[in-house]
Each structure stands twice: as structure tokens, then as C-alpha cells.
C-alpha positions in Angstrom: 0.0 0.0 0.0 2.9 2.4 0.8 4.2 2.4 -2.7 0.8 2.7 -4.3 -0.2 5.6 -2.0 3.1 7.4 -2.5 2.7 7.1 -6.3 -0.7 8.8 -6.1 0.6 11.4 -3.6 3.4 12.3 -6.0 1.2 12.2 -9.1 -1.5 14.4 -7.6 0.9 16.8 -6.0 0.1 16.1 -2.4 3.9 16.0 -1.8 7.2 15.8 -3.6 10.9 15.1 -2.7 12.7 18.3 -1.8 15.1 19.6 -4.5 14.4 16.5 -6.6 16.2 17.7 -9.7 19.5 17.6 -7.7 18.7 14.2 -6.2 16.6 13.7 -3.1 18.2 14.3 0.2 16.7 11.9 2.8 14.5 13.4 5.5 13.1 16.3 3.5 9.8 16.5 1.6 7.9 19.4 0.2 4.1 19.7 0.2 2.7 20.3 -3.3 -0.3 22.5 -4.3 -2.8 19.9 -3.1 -0.8 18.8 0.0 -0.1 22.3 1.2 -3.7 23.3 1.0 -4.7 20.2 3.0 -1.9 20.7 5.5 -3.2 24.3 6.2 -6.7 22.8 6.8 -5.3 20.4 9.3 -3.5 23.2 11.1 -6.6 25.4 11.2 -8.7 22.5 12.5 -6.2 22.2 15.4 -6.3 26.0 16.0 -10.1 25.9 16.1 -10.2 23.2 18.7 -7.1 23.9 20.8 -6.9 27.7 20.6 -9.9 29.5 19.4 -12.6 27.6 21.2 -10.5 27.6 24.4 -9.8 31.3 24.4 -6.1 30.5 24.1 -3.4 32.4 22.1 -0.8 31.8 19.5 2.7 33.1 19.0 5.4 32.7 16.4 8.9 32.5 17.7 12.4 32.3 16.2 13.7 29.1 14.6 17.3 29.7 15.5 18.1 29.6 19.2 21.4 30.5 21.0 23.1 27.6 22.7 22.4 28.9 26.2 18.7 28.5 25.7 19.0 24.9 24.7 21.6 24.2 27.4 19.0 25.3 30.0 16.3 23.2 28.4 18.5 20.1 28.5 18.7 19.6 24.7 22.4 20.2 24.4 23.3 17.5 26.8 20.4 15.0 26.4 18.7 15.4 23.0 19.9 12.6 20.8 19.9 9.0 19.8 22.4 6.1 20.1 24.3 5.7 16.9 26.6 2.9 15.5 28.6 2.9 12.3 29.6 0.0 10.2 33.4 -0.3 10.0 33.3 -1.6 6.4 30.7 0.5 4.5 30.5 3.4 7.0 26.7 3.2 7.1 25.4 4.8 10.3 22.2 3.6 11.9 20.3 4.1 15.2 21.5 1.5 17.6 18.2 1.1 19.4 16.3 0.4 16.1 19.1 -1.9 15.0 18.8 -4.0 18.1 15.0 -4.0 18.1 15.0 -5.3 14.5 17.8 -7.8 15.0 16.9 -9.2 18.4 13.2 -8.3 18.7 14.0 -6.8 22.0 12.8 -3.5 23.5 15.9 -1.5 24.5 14.1 1.7 25.4 16.0 3.5 28.2 19.3 1.6 27.8 22.6 3.5 27.8 24.9 3.4 24.7 27.4 1.2 26.6 24.6 -1.4 27.3 23.5 -1.3 23.7 27.2 -1.7 22.6 27.5 -4.8 24.7 24.3 -6.3 23.1 25.6 -5.6 19.6 28.9 -7.4 20.4 27.4 -10.3 22.4 24.9 -11.2 19.7 27.3 -10.6 16.8 24.9 -8.2 15.1 26.3 -7.4 11.6 25.6 -4.6 9.1 22.4 -5.3 7.2 23.9 -3.6 4.1 27.3 -5.2 3.7 27.6 -7.8 6.5 30.5 -5.8 8.2 31.1 -5.4 11.9 29.8 -2.4 13.8 32.0 0.0 15.8 31.2 1.4 19.2 27.7 2.7 20.0 27.9 6.4 20.7 25.5 9.2 21.6 24.6 11.5 18.7 23.0 14.9 19.3 20.2 15.4 16.9 20.2 19.2 16.7 21.4 21.1 13.6 24.3 23.4 14.8 24.9 26.8 13.3 26.6 30.1 14.2 25.0 33.4 14.9 26.9 36.5 13.6 30.3 37.1 12.1 33.8 37.0 13.6 33.7 35.2 17.0 30.2 34.0 16.3 27.9 32.8 18.9 27.0 29.1 18.7 23.3 28.3 18.0 21.0 25.6 16.8 17.9 25.2 14.7 15.2 24.6 17.2 14.4 20.9 17.8 10.8 21.8 19.0 8.6 24.9 19.0 8.0 24.9 22.8 11.1 26.7 24.0 10.1 30.0 22.4 6.9 29.9 24.4 8.8 29.3 27.7 11.4 32.1 27.1 8.6 34.5 26.1 6.3 33.6 29.0 6.9 36.7 31.2 5.9 39.1 28.5 3.0 37.0 27.3 1.7 36.6 30.8 1.8 40.3 31.5 0.3 41.2 28.1 -2.7 38.9 28.7 -3.8 40.1 32.1 -1.4 38.2 34.4 -3.9 35.4 35.1 -3.6 31.6 35.4 -4.5 29.3 33.8 -3.1 30.4 30.5 -2.8 28.6 27.2 -0.2 29.5 24.5 0.2 27.6 21.3 2.5 27.6 18.3 2.5 26.0 14.9 5.9 25.9 13.1 8.9 24.1 11.8 11.3 22.1 14.0 14.5 20.5 12.9 16.2 17.2 13.9 19.2 15.8 12.2 18.0 12.2 12.1 20.7 9.6 11.8 18.8 7.5 9.3 15.6 9.2 8.1 13.2 6.7 6.5 9.6 5.9 5.6 8.8 9.1 3.9 6.9 11.4 6.3 7.4 9.1 9.3 10.9 10.4 10.2 11.9 13.8 8.8 14.7 16.2 9.4 12.4 19.2 9.0 8.9 18.9 10.1 5.9 20.8 11.5 4.7 20.8 15.0 1.5 22.1 16.7 2.2 22.6 20.4 0.2 24.0 23.2 1.7 25.0 26.6 -1.0 25.1 29.3 0.3 27.1 32.3 -1.4 26.6 35.7 -0.9 26.8 39.4 0.0 23.3 40.6 -1.9 23.9 43.9 -5.1 23.9 41.8 -4.6 21.2 39.2 -8.3 21.3 38.1 -9.5 22.2 34.7 -12.4 24.8 34.6 -14.2 22.8 31.8 -13.6 19.3 33.0 -17.3 18.8 33.6 -17.8 19.0 29.8 -15.7 15.9 29.3 -15.7 13.9 32.5 -18.2 11.3 31.1 -16.5 11.2 27.7 -14.3 8.2 27.0 -10.9 7.7 25.4 -9.0 4.5 24.4 -5.9 3.9 26.6 -3.2 1.4 27.0 -2.3 1.9 30.6 1.0 1.1 32.2 -0.7 -1.7 34.1 -2.1 -3.2 30.9 1.4 -3.2 29.3 2.9 -4.7 32.5 0.4 -7.6 32.3 1.0 -8.0 28.5 -2.6 -7.2 27.7 -3.4 -6.4 24.1 -5.5 -3.7 22.6 -6.8 -0.6 24.4 -9.5 -0.1 27.0 -12.2 2.6 27.1 -11.8 4.9 30.1 -14.0 7.9 30.9 -12.0 11.0 31.8 -13.4 10.7 35.4 -12.1 7.1 35.6 -8.6 8.2 34.4 -8.5 10.6 37.3 -10.0 8.4 39.9 -7.8 5.4 39.0 -4.8 7.7 39.0 -3.8 6.7 35.5 -3.4 10.4 34.8 -1.8 12.9 37.2 -4.7 15.4 37.2 -7.9 16.6 35.5 -5.9 18.7 33.0 -4.2 15.8 31.4 -7.5 13.9 31.1 -9.2 17.0 29.6 -6.6 17.3 26.9 -6.7 13.5 26.2 -10.4 13.8 25.3 -9.8 17.0 23.2 -7.0 15.2 21.4 -9.2 12.2 20.6 -11.9 14.6 19.5 -9.5 16.4 17.1 -8.2 13.2 15.5 -11.7 11.9 14.9 -12.7 15.2 13.4 -9.9 15.2 10.9 -10.7 11.7 9.7 -8.9 9.1 11.9 -11.0 6.1 12.8 -11.4 5.7 16.6 -10.5 2.1 16.6 -7.2 2.8 14.9 -5.6 5.0 17.6 -5.1 5.1 21.3 -3.2 6.7 24.1 -0.3 4.7 25.4 0.9 5.5 28.9 4.7 5.7 28.9 6.4 3.3 31.3 8.7 4.7 34.1 11.9 3.9 32.1 10.5 5.7 29.0 9.5 9.0 30.7 11.8 12.1 30.8 13.2 12.7 34.2 11.1 15.9 34.7 7.8 14.3 33.8 5.0 13.4 36.1 3.0 11.7 33.4 3.4 11.1 29.6 1.1 9.6 27.1 1.7 9.0 23.4 -1.0 8.7 20.8 -0.2 5.7 18.7 -1.9 4.8 15.4 -2.0 1.8 13.2 -0.5 2.4 9.7 1.1 0.4 6.9 4.4 1.2 8.5 3.3 -0.4 11.7 2.2 1.4 14.9 3.6 4.9 15.0 3.6 7.8 17.4 1.5 10.8 16.4 1.7 13.1 19.4 2.9 13.3 23.0 0.9 14.6 26.0 3.2 15.5 28.8 2.9 16.9 32.3 6.2 18.8 32.3 5.8 20.3 35.9 7.8 23.5 36.2 11.0 22.0 34.7 11.2 24.4 31.7 10.4 27.7 33.5 12.6 26.8 36.5 15.5 25.7 34.2 15.3 29.0 32.2 15.0 31.0 35.4 18.1 29.5 36.8 20.2 29.8 33.6 19.1 33.4 32.8 19.1 34.6 36.4 15.6 35.9 35.8 12.6 35.4 38.0 10.0 33.6 35.9 7.5 33.0 38.8 4.3 34.9 38.7 2.0 36.5 41.3 -1.3 34.7 41.9 -3.8 36.7 43.9 -4.2 35.3 47.4 -1.3 32.9 47.1 1.7 35.1 46.4 4.3 34.1 43.8 4.2 30.7 42.2 6.2 28.9 39.4 3.6 27.7 37.0 3.4 24.1 36.0 2.8 23.0 32.4 0.8 20.4 30.6 1.9 20.1 26.9 -0.1 18.5 24.1 2.5 18.3 21.2 1.3 17.2 17.8 3.2 16.3 14.7 1.6 17.4 11.5 3.4 15.3 8.9 2.8 11.8 10.3 -0.9 12.8 10.8 -1.0 13.9 7.2 0.2 10.5 6.1 -2.2 8.7 8.5 -5.1 10.6 7.1 -4.1 9.7 3.5 -3.9 6.0 4.4 -7.2 5.9 6.3 -9.0 7.9 3.7 -7.8 6.0 0.6 -10.4 4.1 -1.4 -9.8 1.8 -4.3 -12.6 2.5 -6.7 -16.1 1.1 -6.1 -18.8 3.0 -4.4 -22.3 3.8 -5.6 -21.0 5.0 -9.0 -18.9 1.8 -9.4 -16.0 4.1 -10.2 -12.9 2.6 -11.8 -10.6 5.3 -10.2 -9.1 5.5 -6.8 -10.2 8.3 -4.5 -9.9 9.9 -1.0 -12.7 10.0 1.5 -11.3 13.0 3.4 -13.3 14.7 6.2 -14.6 17.9 4.5 -12.8 20.2 7.0 -9.4 18.9 5.8 -10.1 18.3 2.1 -7.6 20.4 0.1 -10.4 22.3 -1.6 -13.9 23.0 -0.2 -15.5 22.4 -3.7 -14.9 22.3 -7.4 -16.8 24.4 -9.9 -17.3 23.1 -13.4 -19.1 24.5 -16.5 -21.0 21.8 -18.2 -19.6 23.0 -21.5 -17.0 25.7 -22.4 -19.3 27.2 -25.0 -22.4 29.4 -24.9 -21.0 31.5 -22.2 -21.2 28.7 -19.5 -17.5 28.9 -18.7 -17.5 32.6 -18.2 -20.5 32.4 -15.9 -19.0 29.4 -14.0 -15.8 31.4 -13.5 -17.8 34.4 -12.2 -19.5 32.0 -9.7 -16.1 30.7 -8.7 -14.9 34.3 -7.9 -18.0 34.9 -5.8 -17.5 31.8 -3.7 -13.8 32.6 -3.2 -14.7 36.1 -2.1 -17.0 34.5 0.5 -14.0 32.7 1.9 -14.3 29.2 0.3 -11.3 27.5 -1.3 -12.6 26.6 -4.8 -10.9 24.7 -7.6 -12.1 25.6 -11.1 -11.8 23.1 -14.0 -13.2 23.2 -17.5 -10.9 20.7 -19.3 -12.2 17.3 -20.5 -15.5 15.6 -20.0 -17.6 16.3 -16.9 -17.0 12.6 -15.9 -13.3 13.0 -16.1 -13.5 16.2 -14.0 -15.5 14.4 -11.3 -12.8 11.7 -11.3 -10.0 14.2 -10.9 -11.9 15.9 -8.0 -12.4 12.5 -6.3 -8.7 11.7 -6.7 -7.8 14.6 -4.4 -10.7 14.1 -2.1 -12.8 17.2 -2.9 -16.2 16.6 -1.2 -18.5 18.7 -3.6 -18.6 19.4 -7.3 -20.7 22.3 -8.4 -21.8 22.2 -12.1 -23.0 25.2 -14.0 -25.2 24.1 -16.9 -27.8 25.6 -19.2 -30.5 25.5 -16.5 -28.2 27.4 -14.2 -28.1 30.3 -16.7 -31.9 30.2 -17.1 -33.1 29.6 -13.6 -30.2 30.6 -11.3 -29.6 27.1 -10.0 -26.6 24.7 -10.0 -26.1 21.0 -9.2 -24.0 19.8 -6.3 -22.5 16.3 -6.7 -21.6 14.6 -3.4 -18.3 12.8 -3.5 -19.1 9.6 -1.6 -22.3 8.5 -3.2 -22.1 10.4 -6.5 -25.7 11.7 -6.1 -26.7 15.2 -7.1 -29.1 17.8 -6.0 -30.1 21.1 -7.7 -29.9 24.1 -5.4 -30.2 27.9 -5.9 -27.1 29.9 -6.6 -28.2 32.4 -4.1 -26.9 31.3 -0.7 -24.7 28.6 -2.3 -21.6 29.6 -0.3 -23.5 29.4 3.0 -24.9 26.0 2.0 -21.4 24.6 1.2 -20.1 25.9 4.6 -23.0 24.2 6.3 -22.2 20.9 4.5 -18.6 21.1 5.6 -19.5 21.8 9.3 -21.9 18.8 9.2 -19.3 16.6 7.6 -21.8 15.6 4.9 -20.3 13.8 1.9 -23.4 11.8 0.7 -26.8 13.1 -0.2 
């Protein structure tokens, strides 16, 4: 399926290898015309649920950070992977992945020296040339750079978007009324110099993150809207389930998660439900993803609770996002390193150092998971002989297509005028007048457009158009007046069949 889907993604301009004419450098992909439009829809769906509805805020911080910032955050000393190099062909691979593939053993949390011993004890050889591996060493994943000329300051491309929120917290807090709790988000590029990037969008060197930092007073770890979600359920693989070698995931209500102490507080449970709500809204099937509670040896030293969302794909089970209770680690670390007081005044309680819960989403893996789960091989009510995508309307690359039935008799000019009206009303519209109407329907299906609007002779006479629904191919005739509002309503309802 991977090769077939990648072929379609390249053909239809969802994505393309970066700088392809010079030979593709592993770990970098560009989004094409269709993919970029869809990616923006995914990002805006996240903004809608995690920022706008919550009354939270968004910043845009610098991508290049001085070394002292990332020293304070722990990235300079701790952000990396174990690496081993073949002595014969010089191929470098991640030692943990090498051992997991060769020995079918989980080596999460092992130190490089322990992995090195396993490589040697088991005689693990290079999969490429059969040569012997050298010593397992620690490789820092950040891209290093210099800032300025002369005796330049050392810097790095940011490995995550979060640090700009933490370093900007004092000004943000004051500007927004000096109150807790406070949510600040950011969508942007992050950079990690992966040892062996592979599997297309699964492991990139440049990728997009959507991160929210929720600052709160740890003396009051309640969520003001928890009652809205307390009876809602999410699928979880708890630490206890993993310890007992239980398969699958169990449904837990948010209240149960708190009562059973699977989560550290209401805030984590609240964002677990919102995360599941978001993934279902953008088109992931509920039975295909779950929250896995990280085991003690997997959690960062500063964490009081971490959960990964895992999803089934053709590449196996992959991580889509991480939800972490980071305590006050980041603010306290930056306060110490910068000699600045990052605590804040809370009325009635004096100064406190806020704690943080962080939902951190990767866009690129989600993009691929949506492609996979939405891919359909022909069939359907129309018995189509072309493959198509069943995207949720809120993330489809275009809201609708507009087609003139014919290019003659002024139909194309009037259809183009309708396109402009709909675009001015805020809809993303793709206009196409080439080929038969059937072929245009097929092209729209192939990129997952949910609605095709056809302007025909009756449109010119009576002021109506037909809307074809992607999933069942059925059509209805509707007035042109109010068409934009109708399309927006269909998108909000997620309606793809008549």
C-alpha cells in the first residue's frame, strides 16, 4: 500500500521530494499544491479546537536559538539517539532500532554502553554489507549553526517549538492580564538531524509541530471545563495493561482516568479527550488510535505523566503526538540559567512557578495517516474505476470544485464568475473546464474534494446549479443564491453523501 499511495501522492501533487532535480536528500519533503492546501486545513482544525474555542493564544517564535537556551532546556546534553557505524561500508544507523529489529527486544532506556554490549554479544552485523559495527555512541540530533560574524555565537535550529513559548512567557503573561491558567500555542517548523531518516513522512529532518503549553498553578490542578468531558471516554493502553501483557486498548472515561490515578490530574484527562476529538474530526478512525501511557523507564526525568497517541499504519504502529505533564521543569530551568525570576503573582497565594501540561502534535505523520485511512480503491455507488480519497470535509484540500458543463455558450464565463463569488465568500474553490464532466469528477475524487458544483444551461436560465456529493455520487439542484452558506454548512456537518 505504501508504494501505491506514495505514487498517487506524488502524481496528484500532495507531496514531492525536496530539490528532486538535484537528487533527493533523505529526510526532506515538500508539500505540493494539493498537499499544502490540505496541511493548512489540518493546522486550522487544530487552531479551532485547541486555541480559538478555548480562548487561548498563538505566538510565532524564532527558529534559531542560542546555545544557552538549549543548554538550559537540556537539549544540548540530552537530546539525541544512540548511533553505531559499520566499520566496512561506513553506514550509520540508530543502535536502538538496529537491536529492536535484529533481536526483537525493547531496548528503550538503555545507555549506549549497554547497547554496545548487546551488539557485540549477539554478533549483530551490518544489514547492508555484513560488516562489523563499531562502538555505540551518543549522537546529538540538533542542527548546529553560528550566529553573527567573527567570533560568532553558537546556535541551533530549534528541535521543538515549545522553547520560544517558555522564554517569552513573562511578556506573554503580563500582556494577557497576568492570570492563570493560560494557554499559549504555536505551529511551526522544527529540525532534527535524524541519523537514518526513512519511511517518507514518518521520520523527517524538517517537520511541522502544533504545540500548546497550558500554564497553571500546581496547587489547583483542576480544569475549569472538566465537567464537559468527565463522562466522555478515550482509548488507553495503561502502564498496568502493558505490564500484564494485555493487548489492545480499554475505554476509560475521563473521570475514571483521574479516579484510578492513570493520569496525574484533570488537566491531562481533559486534553486527552480533546486530542481524541481532534483526531476523529480530521478523519482518523477511533478504533485505529489510542493513548499509550509511557512506562517509568521511558519517561523524561522531569515528567509526572506522559502519554503518546499511537496509530496503526502500513508502517506499523507509529507515534502521532505526545501529551506530557512537564511540571515546572522548563520555566525553572530557564529562570536558573538566565538569572531571571519567571515565577508569577497569583492573587491570594503570592508568587508561584507555573506548571505546564503540553499536548505536542506532529503534522506530517498525521497527514500520512489521514491519507492512508481515507484512501479508497474505486467502487462505491458509482462503481468508479478510479481511486479516491474519503477526506473529512474540514481537511479536504479544496472546499469544492466548480465546473461549467460546456466551455461554449457563455457557460465557462458564468462558472468562472461564480467561482470568484464563492472565493470572495471565503471558500477554497478549484475551477476546472478541461475534459468531459465525468473526467473532471474523477480528478476531483482523486484529491478528495467533497463537492462538485456544475454550472449548466438550466443554471443560466433559472439561477440554480447541481451539487454532486463525493461519496455516493448523487446530485441535487440548489439555488445559486446562498450557495456559499450552503457549502459551509455541509462542511461543518461533515456531509459527503446526499
